[in-house]
Every structure is written in structure tokens, then in C-alpha cells.
PyMOL commands that place a pseudoatom at each C-alpha (Angstrom):
pseudoatom trace, name=CA, resn=MET, resi=1, chain=A, elem=C, hetatm=0, pos=[-60.973, 258.442, -142.696]
pseudoatom trace, name=CA, resn=TRP, resi=2, chain=A, elem=C, hetatm=0, pos=[-61.528, 259.928, -146.421]
pseudoatom trace, name=CA, resn=LEU, resi=3, chain=A, elem=C, hetatm=0, pos=[-62.340, 257.804, -149.349]
pseudoatom trace, name=CA, resn=PHE, resi=4, chain=A, elem=C, hetatm=0, pos=[-61.491, 259.130, -152.832]
pseudoatom trace, name=CA, resn=VAL, resi=5, chain=A, elem=C, hetatm=0, pos=[-63.126, 257.493, -155.835]
pseudoatom trace, name=CA, resn=GLY, resi=6, chain=A, elem=C, hetatm=0, pos=[-61.637, 257.951, -159.187]
pseudoatom trace, name=CA, resn=LEU, resi=7, chain=A, elem=C, hetatm=0, pos=[-64.050, 257.115, -161.907]
pseudoatom trace, name=CA, resn=GLY, resi=8, chain=A, elem=C, hetatm=0, pos=[-62.985, 255.033, -164.761]
pseudoatom trace, name=CA, resn=ASN, resi=9, chain=A, elem=C, hetatm=0, pos=[-63.037, 251.918, -166.816]
pseudoatom trace, name=CA, resn=PRO, resi=10, chain=A, elem=C, hetatm=0, pos=[-60.370, 249.110, -166.128]
pseudoatom trace, name=CA, resn=GLY, resi=11, chain=A, elem=C, hetatm=0, pos=[-58.250, 247.656, -168.819]
pseudoatom trace, name=CA, resn=GLN, resi=12, chain=A, elem=C, hetatm=0, pos=[-55.441, 248.752, -170.696]
pseudoatom trace, name=CA, resn=ALA, resi=13, chain=A, elem=C, hetatm=0, pos=[-57.603, 249.797, -173.879]
pseudoatom trace, name=CA, resn=TYR, resi=14, chain=A, elem=C, hetatm=0, pos=[-59.199, 252.500, -171.729]
pseudoatom trace, name=CA, resn=GLU, resi=15, chain=A, elem=C, hetatm=0, pos=[-55.980, 253.741, -169.828]
pseudoatom trace, name=CA, resn=LYS, resi=16, chain=A, elem=C, hetatm=0, pos=[-55.328, 257.062, -171.695]
pseudoatom trace, name=CA, resn=THR, resi=17, chain=A, elem=C, hetatm=0, pos=[-59.157, 257.799, -172.159]
pseudoatom trace, name=CA, resn=ARG, resi=18, chain=A, elem=C, hetatm=0, pos=[-60.813, 260.971, -171.192]
pseudoatom trace, name=CA, resn=HIS, resi=19, chain=A, elem=C, hetatm=0, pos=[-63.572, 258.955, -169.526]
pseudoatom trace, name=CA, resn=ASN, resi=20, chain=A, elem=C, hetatm=0, pos=[-60.357, 257.809, -167.128]
pseudoatom trace, name=CA, resn=ILE, resi=21, chain=A, elem=C, hetatm=0, pos=[-59.492, 260.970, -165.861]
pseudoatom trace, name=CA, resn=GLY, resi=22, chain=A, elem=C, hetatm=0, pos=[-60.609, 259.882, -162.110]
pseudoatom trace, name=CA, resn=PHE, resi=23, chain=A, elem=C, hetatm=0, pos=[-58.398, 256.733, -162.416]
pseudoatom trace, name=CA, resn=MET, resi=24, chain=A, elem=C, hetatm=0, pos=[-55.313, 259.261, -163.598]
pseudoatom trace, name=CA, resn=ALA, resi=25, chain=A, elem=C, hetatm=0, pos=[-56.266, 261.443, -160.542]
pseudoatom trace, name=CA, resn=ILE, resi=26, chain=A, elem=C, hetatm=0, pos=[-55.971, 258.406, -158.147]
pseudoatom trace, name=CA, resn=ASP, resi=27, chain=A, elem=C, hetatm=0, pos=[-52.424, 257.745, -159.746]
pseudoatom trace, name=CA, resn=VAL, resi=28, chain=A, elem=C, hetatm=0, pos=[-51.417, 261.082, -159.036]
pseudoatom trace, name=CA, resn=LEU, resi=29, chain=A, elem=C, hetatm=0, pos=[-52.667, 261.060, -155.426]
pseudoatom trace, name=CA, resn=LEU, resi=30, chain=A, elem=C, hetatm=0, pos=[-50.844, 257.729, -154.834]
pseudoatom trace, name=CA, resn=ALA, resi=31, chain=A, elem=C, hetatm=0, pos=[-47.471, 259.026, -156.092]
pseudoatom trace, name=CA, resn=HIS, resi=32, chain=A, elem=C, hetatm=0, pos=[-47.746, 261.372, -153.459]
pseudoatom trace, name=CA, resn=HIS, resi=33, chain=A, elem=C, hetatm=0, pos=[-48.206, 259.274, -150.336]
pseudoatom trace, name=CA, resn=SER, resi=34, chain=A, elem=C, hetatm=0, pos=[-46.937, 256.040, -148.970]
pseudoatom trace, name=CA, resn=TYR, resi=35, chain=A, elem=C, hetatm=0, pos=[-49.675, 253.515, -149.340]
pseudoatom trace, name=CA, resn=GLN, resi=36, chain=A, elem=C, hetatm=0, pos=[-50.319, 249.983, -149.431]
pseudoatom trace, name=CA, resn=GLU, resi=37, chain=A, elem=C, hetatm=0, pos=[-52.947, 247.630, -151.731]
pseudoatom trace, name=CA, resn=ILE, resi=38, chain=A, elem=C, hetatm=0, pos=[-55.453, 246.433, -149.823]
pseudoatom trace, name=CA, resn=SER, resi=39, chain=A, elem=C, hetatm=0, pos=[-57.805, 245.099, -152.679]
pseudoatom trace, name=CA, resn=LYS, resi=40, chain=A, elem=C, hetatm=0, pos=[-60.204, 242.261, -152.015]
pseudoatom trace, name=CA, resn=SER, resi=41, chain=A, elem=C, hetatm=0, pos=[-62.515, 240.555, -154.617]
pseudoatom trace, name=CA, resn=SER, resi=42, chain=A, elem=C, hetatm=0, pos=[-65.583, 241.759, -152.858]
pseudoatom trace, name=CA, resn=PHE, resi=43, chain=A, elem=C, hetatm=0, pos=[-64.501, 245.249, -153.159]
pseudoatom trace, name=CA, resn=GLN, resi=44, chain=A, elem=C, hetatm=0, pos=[-64.794, 245.247, -157.092]
pseudoatom trace, name=CA, resn=GLY, resi=45, chain=A, elem=C, hetatm=0, pos=[-61.993, 247.539, -157.474]
pseudoatom trace, name=CA, resn=LYS, resi=46, chain=A, elem=C, hetatm=0, pos=[-58.397, 248.415, -156.327]
pseudoatom trace, name=CA, resn=LEU, resi=47, chain=A, elem=C, hetatm=0, pos=[-58.071, 249.845, -153.159]
pseudoatom trace, name=CA, resn=PHE, resi=48, chain=A, elem=C, hetatm=0, pos=[-55.248, 251.422, -151.420]
pseudoatom trace, name=CA, resn=LYS, resi=49, chain=A, elem=C, hetatm=0, pos=[-54.749, 253.053, -148.086]
pseudoatom trace, name=CA, resn=SER, resi=50, chain=A, elem=C, hetatm=0, pos=[-52.414, 255.701, -146.585]
pseudoatom trace, name=CA, resn=ALA, resi=51, chain=A, elem=C, hetatm=0, pos=[-52.415, 256.817, -143.236]
pseudoatom trace, name=CA, resn=ASN, resi=52, chain=A, elem=C, hetatm=0, pos=[-55.896, 258.716, -143.325]
pseudoatom trace, name=CA, resn=ALA, resi=53, chain=A, elem=C, hetatm=0, pos=[-57.122, 257.817, -146.422]
pseudoatom trace, name=CA, resn=LEU, resi=54, chain=A, elem=C, hetatm=0, pos=[-58.473, 255.116, -148.761]
pseudoatom trace, name=CA, resn=TYR, resi=55, chain=A, elem=C, hetatm=0, pos=[-58.253, 255.349, -152.586]
pseudoatom trace, name=CA, resn=LEU, resi=56, chain=A, elem=C, hetatm=0, pos=[-60.472, 253.268, -154.890]
pseudoatom trace, name=CA, resn=LYS, resi=57, chain=A, elem=C, hetatm=0, pos=[-60.582, 252.686, -158.758]
pseudoatom trace, name=CA, resn=PRO, resi=58, chain=A, elem=C, hetatm=0, pos=[-63.621, 250.556, -159.348]
pseudoatom trace, name=CA, resn=THR, resi=59, chain=A, elem=C, hetatm=0, pos=[-63.256, 247.825, -161.561]
pseudoatom trace, name=CA, resn=THR, resi=60, chain=A, elem=C, hetatm=0, pos=[-66.751, 247.425, -162.332]
pseudoatom trace, name=CA, resn=PHE, resi=61, chain=A, elem=C, hetatm=0, pos=[-66.635, 249.684, -165.372]
pseudoatom trace, name=CA, resn=MET, resi=62, chain=A, elem=C, hetatm=0, pos=[-68.202, 252.981, -165.293]
pseudoatom trace, name=CA, resn=ASN, resi=63, chain=A, elem=C, hetatm=0, pos=[-72.040, 252.067, -165.139]
pseudoatom trace, name=CA, resn=LEU, resi=64, chain=A, elem=C, hetatm=0, pos=[-71.547, 249.867, -162.024]
pseudoatom trace, name=CA, resn=SER, resi=65, chain=A, elem=C, hetatm=0, pos=[-69.221, 252.068, -159.947]
pseudoatom trace, name=CA, resn=GLY, resi=66, chain=A, elem=C, hetatm=0, pos=[-71.504, 252.602, -157.391]
pseudoatom trace, name=CA, resn=LYS, resi=67, chain=A, elem=C, hetatm=0, pos=[-71.571, 248.822, -156.444]
pseudoatom trace, name=CA, resn=SER, resi=68, chain=A, elem=C, hetatm=0, pos=[-67.991, 249.230, -155.650]
pseudoatom trace, name=CA, resn=VAL, resi=69, chain=A, elem=C, hetatm=0, pos=[-68.172, 252.485, -153.882]
pseudoatom trace, name=CA, resn=GLN, resi=70, chain=A, elem=C, hetatm=0, pos=[-71.099, 250.865, -151.702]
pseudoatom trace, name=CA, resn=THR, resi=71, chain=A, elem=C, hetatm=0, pos=[-69.033, 247.989, -150.737]
pseudoatom trace, name=CA, resn=VAL, resi=72, chain=A, elem=C, hetatm=0, pos=[-65.813, 250.053, -149.658]
pseudoatom trace, name=CA, resn=ALA, resi=73, chain=A, elem=C, hetatm=0, pos=[-67.777, 252.595, -147.738]
pseudoatom trace, name=CA, resn=ASN, resi=74, chain=A, elem=C, hetatm=0, pos=[-69.856, 250.161, -145.727]
pseudoatom trace, name=CA, resn=PHE, resi=75, chain=A, elem=C, hetatm=0, pos=[-66.992, 247.935, -145.097]
pseudoatom trace, name=CA, resn=TYR, resi=76, chain=A, elem=C, hetatm=0, pos=[-64.899, 250.828, -143.504]
pseudoatom trace, name=CA, resn=LYS, resi=77, chain=A, elem=C, hetatm=0, pos=[-67.949, 252.943, -142.097]
pseudoatom trace, name=CA, resn=ILE, resi=78, chain=A, elem=C, hetatm=0, pos=[-67.135, 255.670, -144.361]
pseudoatom trace, name=CA, resn=ASP, resi=79, chain=A, elem=C, hetatm=0, pos=[-69.616, 258.588, -144.038]
pseudoatom trace, name=CA, resn=LEU, resi=80, chain=A, elem=C, hetatm=0, pos=[-71.081, 260.404, -146.968]
pseudoatom trace, name=CA, resn=ASP, resi=81, chain=A, elem=C, hetatm=0, pos=[-69.106, 263.731, -146.247]
pseudoatom trace, name=CA, resn=HIS, resi=82, chain=A, elem=C, hetatm=0, pos=[-65.866, 261.757, -146.188]
pseudoatom trace, name=CA, resn=ILE, resi=83, chain=A, elem=C, hetatm=0, pos=[-66.485, 260.427, -149.807]
pseudoatom trace, name=CA, resn=ILE, resi=84, chain=A, elem=C, hetatm=0, pos=[-65.044, 262.402, -152.849]
pseudoatom trace, name=CA, resn=VAL, resi=85, chain=A, elem=C, hetatm=0, pos=[-65.735, 261.340, -156.226]
pseudoatom trace, name=CA, resn=ILE, resi=86, chain=A, elem=C, hetatm=0, pos=[-63.464, 262.553, -158.953]
pseudoatom trace, name=CA, resn=HIS, resi=87, chain=A, elem=C, hetatm=0, pos=[-64.753, 262.404, -162.400]
pseudoatom trace, name=CA, resn=ASP, resi=88, chain=A, elem=C, hetatm=0, pos=[-64.673, 263.665, -166.150]
pseudoatom trace, name=CA, resn=ASP, resi=89, chain=A, elem=C, hetatm=0, pos=[-67.299, 266.168, -166.759]
pseudoatom trace, name=CA, resn=LEU, resi=90, chain=A, elem=C, hetatm=0, pos=[-68.427, 266.731, -170.382]
pseudoatom trace, name=CA, resn=ASP, resi=91, chain=A, elem=C, hetatm=0, pos=[-70.338, 270.168, -169.334]
pseudoatom trace, name=CA, resn=LEU, resi=92, chain=A, elem=C, hetatm=0, pos=[-66.830, 271.707, -168.458]
pseudoatom trace, name=CA, resn=PRO, resi=93, chain=A, elem=C, hetatm=0, pos=[-64.232, 272.894, -171.007]
pseudoatom trace, name=CA, resn=PHE, resi=94, chain=A, elem=C, hetatm=0, pos=[-60.953, 270.945, -171.015]
pseudoatom trace, name=CA, resn=GLY, resi=95, chain=A, elem=C, hetatm=0, pos=[-58.826, 271.942, -167.701]
pseudoatom trace, name=CA, resn=ALA, resi=96, chain=A, elem=C, hetatm=0, pos=[-61.965, 273.455, -165.701]
pseudoatom trace, name=CA, resn=VAL, resi=97, chain=A, elem=C, hetatm=0, pos=[-62.218, 272.150, -162.016]
pseudoatom trace, name=CA, resn=ARG, resi=98, chain=A, elem=C, hetatm=0, pos=[-64.867, 272.154, -159.775]
pseudoatom trace, name=CA, resn=PHE, resi=99, chain=A, elem=C, hetatm=0, pos=[-65.688, 271.035, -156.164]
pseudoatom trace, name=CA, resn=LYS, resi=100, chain=A, elem=C, hetatm=0, pos=[-69.257, 270.878, -154.917]
pseudoatom trace, name=CA, resn=LYS, resi=101, chain=A, elem=C, hetatm=0, pos=[-71.172, 268.683, -152.628]
pseudoatom trace, name=CA, resn=GLY, resi=102, chain=A, elem=C, hetatm=0, pos=[-74.124, 266.635, -153.944]
pseudoatom trace, name=CA, resn=GLY, resi=103, chain=A, elem=C, hetatm=0, pos=[-76.136, 267.627, -157.094]
pseudoatom trace, name=CA, resn=GLY, resi=104, chain=A, elem=C, hetatm=0, pos=[-77.285, 265.705, -160.132]
pseudoatom trace, name=CA, resn=ASP, resi=105, chain=A, elem=C, hetatm=0, pos=[-75.316, 263.112, -162.127]
pseudoatom trace, name=CA, resn=GLY, resi=106, chain=A, elem=C, hetatm=0, pos=[-75.521, 265.571, -165.563]
pseudoatom trace, name=CA, resn=GLY, resi=107, chain=A, elem=C, hetatm=0, pos=[-75.989, 262.179, -167.543]
pseudoatom trace, name=CA, resn=HIS, resi=108, chain=A, elem=C, hetatm=0, pos=[-72.935, 260.427, -166.124]
pseudoatom trace, name=CA, resn=ASN, resi=109, chain=A, elem=C, hetatm=0, pos=[-73.270, 256.979, -165.815]
pseudoatom trace, name=CA, resn=GLY, resi=110, chain=A, elem=C, hetatm=0, pos=[-70.810, 256.487, -163.011]
pseudoatom trace, name=CA, resn=LEU, resi=111, chain=A, elem=C, hetatm=0, pos=[-72.612, 258.967, -160.946]
pseudoatom trace, name=CA, resn=LYS, resi=112, chain=A, elem=C, hetatm=0, pos=[-76.058, 257.853, -161.725]
pseudoatom trace, name=CA, resn=SER, resi=113, chain=A, elem=C, hetatm=0, pos=[-74.508, 254.164, -160.343]
pseudoatom trace, name=CA, resn=ILE, resi=114, chain=A, elem=C, hetatm=0, pos=[-73.379, 255.922, -157.113]
pseudoatom trace, name=CA, resn=ASP, resi=115, chain=A, elem=C, hetatm=0, pos=[-76.319, 257.802, -156.818]
pseudoatom trace, name=CA, resn=SER, resi=116, chain=A, elem=C, hetatm=0, pos=[-78.636, 254.863, -156.743]
pseudoatom trace, name=CA, resn=MET, resi=117, chain=A, elem=C, hetatm=0, pos=[-76.240, 253.100, -154.371]
pseudoatom trace, name=CA, resn=ILE, resi=118, chain=A, elem=C, hetatm=0, pos=[-75.570, 255.689, -151.538]
pseudoatom trace, name=CA, resn=GLY, resi=119, chain=A, elem=C, hetatm=0, pos=[-77.192, 258.705, -152.463]
pseudoatom trace, name=CA, resn=LYS, resi=120, chain=A, elem=C, hetatm=0, pos=[-76.151, 261.888, -153.648]
pseudoatom trace, name=CA, resn=ASP, resi=121, chain=A, elem=C, hetatm=0, pos=[-74.764, 264.215, -150.876]
pseudoatom trace, name=CA, resn=TYR, resi=122, chain=A, elem=C, hetatm=0, pos=[-70.968, 262.870, -151.597]
pseudoatom trace, name=CA, resn=LEU, resi=123, chain=A, elem=C, hetatm=0, pos=[-68.401, 265.322, -152.697]
pseudoatom trace, name=CA, resn=ARG, resi=124, chain=A, elem=C, hetatm=0, pos=[-67.451, 265.754, -156.084]
pseudoatom trace, name=CA, resn=CYS, resi=125, chain=A, elem=C, hetatm=0, pos=[-64.408, 266.737, -158.040]
pseudoatom trace, name=CA, resn=ARG, resi=126, chain=A, elem=C, hetatm=0, pos=[-65.324, 267.511, -161.523]
pseudoatom trace, name=CA, resn=ILE, resi=127, chain=A, elem=C, hetatm=0, pos=[-62.674, 267.888, -163.933]
pseudoatom trace, name=CA, resn=GLY, resi=128, chain=A, elem=C, hetatm=0, pos=[-63.695, 269.385, -167.539]
pseudoatom trace, name=CA, resn=ILE, resi=129, chain=A, elem=C, hetatm=0, pos=[-62.998, 267.123, -170.705]
pseudoatom trace, name=CA, resn=GLY, resi=130, chain=A, elem=C, hetatm=0, pos=[-64.957, 269.306, -173.096]
pseudoatom trace, name=CA, resn=LYS, resi=131, chain=A, elem=C, hetatm=0, pos=[-67.344, 267.810, -175.310]
pseudoatom trace, name=CA, resn=PRO, resi=132, chain=A, elem=C, hetatm=0, pos=[-67.823, 266.946, -178.944]
pseudoatom trace, name=CA, resn=LEU, resi=133, chain=A, elem=C, hetatm=0, pos=[-69.544, 268.892, -181.520]
pseudoatom trace, name=CA, resn=HIS, resi=134, chain=A, elem=C, hetatm=0, pos=[-72.517, 266.581, -181.664]
pseudoatom trace, name=CA, resn=LYS, resi=135, chain=A, elem=C, hetatm=0, pos=[-74.531, 264.810, -178.889]
pseudoatom trace, name=CA, resn=SER, resi=136, chain=A, elem=C, hetatm=0, pos=[-74.508, 261.430, -180.839]
pseudoatom trace, name=CA, resn=GLU, resi=137, chain=A, elem=C, hetatm=0, pos=[-70.625, 261.408, -180.544]
pseudoatom trace, name=CA, resn=VAL, resi=138, chain=A, elem=C, hetatm=0, pos=[-70.475, 261.354, -176.820]
pseudoatom trace, name=CA, resn=SER, resi=139, chain=A, elem=C, hetatm=0, pos=[-69.567, 257.674, -176.335]
pseudoatom trace, name=CA, resn=SER, resi=140, chain=A, elem=C, hetatm=0, pos=[-66.866, 257.714, -178.673]
pseudoatom trace, name=CA, resn=PHE, resi=141, chain=A, elem=C, hetatm=0, pos=[-65.531, 261.362, -177.415]
pseudoatom trace, name=CA, resn=VAL, resi=142, chain=A, elem=C, hetatm=0, pos=[-65.261, 260.115, -173.692]
pseudoatom trace, name=CA, resn=LEU, resi=143, chain=A, elem=C, hetatm=0, pos=[-63.620, 256.724, -174.846]
pseudoatom trace, name=CA, resn=ASN, resi=144, chain=A, elem=C, hetatm=0, pos=[-60.824, 258.328, -176.849]
pseudoatom trace, name=CA, resn=PRO, resi=145, chain=A, elem=C, hetatm=0, pos=[-57.534, 259.931, -175.568]
pseudoatom trace, name=CA, resn=PHE, resi=146, chain=A, elem=C, hetatm=0, pos=[-57.088, 263.431, -175.366]
pseudoatom trace, name=CA, resn=ASP, resi=147, chain=A, elem=C, hetatm=0, pos=[-55.785, 265.383, -178.153]
pseudoatom trace, name=CA, resn=ASN, resi=148, chain=A, elem=C, hetatm=0, pos=[-51.831, 266.373, -178.233]
pseudoatom trace, name=CA, resn=LEU, resi=149, chain=A, elem=C, hetatm=0, pos=[-52.632, 269.939, -176.755]
pseudoatom trace, name=CA, resn=GLN, resi=150, chain=A, elem=C, hetatm=0, pos=[-54.686, 268.554, -173.784]
pseudoatom trace, name=CA, resn=GLU, resi=151, chain=A, elem=C, hetatm=0, pos=[-52.086, 265.679, -173.448]
pseudoatom trace, name=CA, resn=GLY, resi=152, chain=A, elem=C, hetatm=0, pos=[-49.408, 268.393, -173.040]
pseudoatom trace, name=CA, resn=ALA, resi=153, chain=A, elem=C, hetatm=0, pos=[-51.338, 269.949, -170.155]
pseudoatom trace, name=CA, resn=LEU, resi=154, chain=A, elem=C, hetatm=0, pos=[-52.523, 266.961, -168.177]
pseudoatom trace, name=CA, resn=ASP, resi=155, chain=A, elem=C, hetatm=0, pos=[-49.975, 266.386, -165.887]
pseudoatom trace, name=CA, resn=ARG, resi=156, chain=A, elem=C, hetatm=0, pos=[-50.336, 270.217, -164.566]
pseudoatom trace, name=CA, resn=LEU, resi=157, chain=A, elem=C, hetatm=0, pos=[-54.314, 269.517, -164.426]
pseudoatom trace, name=CA, resn=LEU, resi=158, chain=A, elem=C, hetatm=0, pos=[-53.804, 266.501, -162.617]
pseudoatom trace, name=CA, resn=ASP, resi=159, chain=A, elem=C, hetatm=0, pos=[-51.149, 267.870, -160.251]
pseudoatom trace, name=CA, resn=HIS, resi=160, chain=A, elem=C, hetatm=0, pos=[-53.552, 270.984, -159.538]
pseudoatom trace, name=CA, resn=VAL, resi=161, chain=A, elem=C, hetatm=0, pos=[-56.271, 268.191, -158.646]
pseudoatom trace, name=CA, resn=SER, resi=162, chain=A, elem=C, hetatm=0, pos=[-54.016, 266.442, -156.364]
pseudoatom trace, name=CA, resn=ASN, resi=163, chain=A, elem=C, hetatm=0, pos=[-52.776, 269.459, -154.506]
pseudoatom trace, name=CA, resn=ALA, resi=164, chain=A, elem=C, hetatm=0, pos=[-56.306, 270.560, -154.026]
pseudoatom trace, name=CA, resn=LEU, resi=165, chain=A, elem=C, hetatm=0, pos=[-57.827, 266.993, -152.745]
pseudoatom trace, name=CA, resn=SER, resi=166, chain=A, elem=C, hetatm=0, pos=[-54.386, 266.868, -150.693]
pseudoatom trace, name=CA, resn=GLN, resi=167, chain=A, elem=C, hetatm=0, pos=[-56.238, 269.983, -148.405]
pseudoatom trace, name=CA, resn=ILE, resi=168, chain=A, elem=C, hetatm=0, pos=[-59.468, 268.024, -148.330]
pseudoatom trace, name=CA, resn=ASP, resi=169, chain=A, elem=C, hetatm=0, pos=[-58.953, 267.015, -144.529]
pseudoatom trace, name=CA, resn=LYS, resi=170, chain=A, elem=C, hetatm=0, pos=[-57.556, 270.467, -143.466]
pseudoatom trace, name=CA, resn=ILE, resi=171, chain=A, elem=C, hetatm=0, pos=[-59.813, 273.159, -145.133]
pseudoatom trace, name=CA, resn=PRO, resi=172, chain=A, elem=C, hetatm=0, pos=[-63.721, 273.286, -145.559]
pseudoatom trace, name=CA, resn=ILE, resi=173, chain=A, elem=C, hetatm=0, pos=[-64.800, 272.631, -148.892]
pseudoatom trace, name=CA, resn=ASN, resi=174, chain=A, elem=C, hetatm=0, pos=[-65.949, 276.378, -149.565]
pseudoatom trace, name=CA, resn=GLN, resi=175, chain=A, elem=C, hetatm=0, pos=[-62.027, 277.255, -149.167]
pseudoatom trace, name=CA, resn=ILE, resi=176, chain=A, elem=C, hetatm=0, pos=[-61.102, 274.582, -151.622]
pseudoatom trace, name=CA, resn=GLN, resi=177, chain=A, elem=C, hetatm=0, pos=[-63.628, 276.000, -153.807]
pseudoatom trace, name=CA, resn=SER, resi=178, chain=A, elem=C, hetatm=0, pos=[-62.137, 279.282, -153.662]
pseudoatom trace, name=CA, resn=LEU, resi=179, chain=A, elem=C, hetatm=0, pos=[-58.505, 278.095, -154.015]
pseudoatom trace, name=CA, resn=TYR, resi=180, chain=A, elem=C, hetatm=0, pos=[-58.757, 275.624, -156.533]
pseudoatom trace, name=CA, resn=THR, resi=181, chain=A, elem=C, hetatm=0, pos=[-61.519, 275.756, -159.122]
pseudoatom trace, name=CA, resn=LEU, resi=182, chain=A, elem=C, hetatm=0, pos=[-60.286, 276.612, -162.674]
pseudoatom trace, name=CA, resn=LYS, resi=183, chain=A, elem=C, hetatm=0, pos=[-62.651, 277.704, -165.154]
pseudoatom trace, name=CA, resn=SER, resi=184, chain=A, elem=C, hetatm=0, pos=[-60.403, 276.217, -168.073]
pseudoatom trace, name=CA, resn=ILE, resi=185, chain=A, elem=C, hetatm=0, pos=[-56.924, 275.452, -168.985]
pseudoatom trace, name=CA, resn=GLU, resi=186, chain=A, elem=C, hetatm=0, pos=[-56.336, 279.187, -169.607]
pseudoatom trace, name=CA, resn=ASP, resi=187, chain=A, elem=C, hetatm=0, pos=[-56.406, 279.602, -165.614]
pseudoatom trace, name=CA, resn=PHE, resi=188, chain=A, elem=C, hetatm=0, pos=[-52.861, 277.961, -165.847]
pseudoatom trace, name=CA, resn=LYS, resi=189, chain=A, elem=C, hetatm=0, pos=[-51.329, 280.414, -168.097]
for i in range(1, 189): cmd.bond("trace and resi %d" % i, "trace and resi %d" % (i + 1))
show_as sticks, trace
zoom trace
């Protein structure tokens, strides 16, 4: 069993923001599978199940995502090497996609929370959202929607991520890295 975790913030106000690209990726993954919702209040998130995978959108807000991930992983006895966290990454240009196992949190509060609750050796799907000119603008940048150019490319980007993640139980992570890594949105052209 695999656990796909999309990071984001709950509520309509955050739906289309850069910080919610993990939630958006889960929505695209679900669109390609038959699934049922199996959420429980103790999971602190929306949980969906398909044949061989669970899809989690924590509703704890970003900074406490680890609570939800830990609860679901413990309940379903999911090993760290079968957990993949999909998240926004300020250090990558918009449209970049990278896959890796373990590593630091890069200042991402959702990853900090998960690391503190389950450790660092889970898989990560990092989706580049770019970054603002000034570090003081990070909070407002991630909590705002994508610009018009980015919005136009978002569907293709999320489909690419979904295609990559649908291979996670079929081919090793190094092959996924080789086949599905994107340096930027320019790789789509």
C-alpha cells in the first residue's frame, strides 16, 4: 500500500494558492482512479482509497501536517519508503519537478512538521513554484494564486506529476527521476 500526501491548507481561501499545489496534485491523481473517501476525524485530513493506494490531504493547516500523516501511516501500517509527499518548492523555478528520498525541509513548514513526526526518509515530489524577489514576501507569495502564465501551464504540469506518480509502484525511484524530472516549465515546450 502506498500513501500519497499532498500538502496544502484547507478552506476555499487557499484553494488556488501556490502553497496548495500538493492538494491540486492529489485531485488530479484521484481523477485518474476509482476511489472512495474513507476520512475519519482522527485522521485530521481527507483520506481517499483506491485499489493499492491511499491519498491524503491533511486538514491541519500546513504547519501541523505531520500529525495527520503520522496518524494515517500508523493506522494503515505504511512504511516510510511507501510514503510520498507532494509539495511546493520555493527553491525550484515554476514548473520544475524533482523526486528524491529524504533530505532537509528547505524551510518548508509542512515538511518540518512531517519530519518531526515520522522522520525524513520518505519520498518527495517537489514541484517548483518559483520565489519572490524579497525573502520578506515569501508568506504572501505562497498564499497567493499563480500568475496568468503559470495558471495556463498548471494543468499540464499536474498531469505530468500524476503520470510520474502513477509509476511509483512499477519502476524504481531512480528511473522516475530520470524519466520525469523537469528543470522548468520550458521543458514542456
